[in-house]
N, C-alpha and C positions, 0 to 999 in steps of 0.2 A: 457634582463635578464642576470644576472651574470653567468659566466661559471661554478662556483662551484655549484650554485643553479640548473643549467641545468643538470650538472653531477649527482647531488643528485636525481633529478626527473627521469632521464633516468635510473639510478640504481634501483630506487624504482619500476618503471614500469616493468623492466626486471625481477626483483626479484618476484614481484607479479604474473606475467604471468607464470614464471617458476614453482612457487609453485602451482599455479592452474593447470598447465599441468600435473605435477607429481600426484597431487590429482586425477585429472580426470582419469589418467591411472590406478591407483590403485582401484578407485571406480568401473570403468568399468570392471576391471579384477575380482574383488570380486562379482560384480553383475552378472557376467556370470555364477556363480555357483548358484545363486538364481533367476531363471527366472520367477518363479511364481509371479504374481502381487497381493500379499496378504499384509495385514497390517504388518505381521511379516517381510516380505522382505523389506518393506519401513523402518521399525524400524531398521533392521539389516544394511541397507544402511546408515541410519543416524548415527548409532553408529560407523560404520566403518569409515565414513567421519570424525567424531570427533576424533576417535582413531588414524587415520592416519594424518589428517591435522594439528591438534594442535602441536604435537611434530615435525612434518615434517616442518611446517612453520617456527618454531624457528631454526631448523637445516638448512633448505634450505635458509632462509633469511640470516643467518650469512655466509653461504658458498657463496651464490649468491652475497651478498654485496661485499665480497672480490673479487670474480671472475669478477663481473660486473665492479667494479672500476678498476681492473687490465686491463680488456679488453678495457674499454673506455679510460683509460690512454694511452694504446698502440695505440689505434685508433687515439687519438689526436696527438701523437708523429709522426705517419706516415704521417699525413696530415700536410701541412705547417701552416694552421690556426687551432688553437685548437678547435674552434667552428665547423669548417667543419669536422674535424676528429671525434668529438663527434657525430655529426649528421650522418656521414657515418657509424660509429660503431654501433650506435643505430639502424639505418635502417637495417643493416645486421642482427643484433641479432633479431630484430622484424620480419624480413622476415623468419628467421629460425624457430622462435616460431610459426609464422603463418602456415608454412608448417606442423609442428608437431601437432598443434591444429586441422588443417583440417583433418589430417590422423587419429588422435586418436578420436576426437569427431564425425566426420562425414564420416569417411572412404573415404575421397577424396584424390586421389593421385595427388597433385598439380604439382609435378615435372614431373610425367608421362604425364599429360595433357599439361604442358608447352612444353615438348620436342616434343609432337605430333603436337603442333601448329607451332613450329619452323622448323619442317621438311618439 
């Protein structure tokens, strides 16, 4: 696969995961105020998701496209091979997003558990 295509896909994946993570955080925050399992709380959650995600995705996508491209270009420059730098940069970003998803979605402290295993 061409490097430019790989960079495009890596940027897209990082952008989507970041937008989803931000959405998850806000929905979880707002749902904490509506703990009752009623139809109204479901409707409020759906409306909040739309109100937050639609504008946020446009904003986050443009911001993340720029940030991801800059990050991945820097990663490629650091490594001697462009494809290796792209892969390393992508894996680091993916690992960071994994830790954040685990914390926000499932309240799993990945870094705490990792440090306990390494001790």
